[in-house]
C-alpha positions, 0 to 999 in steps of 0.5 A: 438490323439489330446491332449493339455495341459490344457486338463482333462483326464478320463482314463480306469484305476482308480489311486490308490488313486480312481480317474480317471481324470488327468490334462495334464501338459505337451505333446510329446514323454512323457506326464506329467499328475497330479491325481486331486484325490491326486496331484501326477504327472506321466510322461509316454509314448504317447504310454500308455496314448493313450492306455488307455485314456476313454475321453478327457474334453477340458478346457471349459468342464465339 
């Protein structure tokens, strides 16, 4: 899956704050993402994130 820094991920499951959109801050074996609702930063393994992605929104799209 081609995910790049600066993309926005829409996930199948929502964050506890209610938002399901995350900004991608770091890509590699682990992903660092920031919740757009509350600003909480999370590091998760690539496998777990790729399973949970519903849609990738590139920089210019909305």
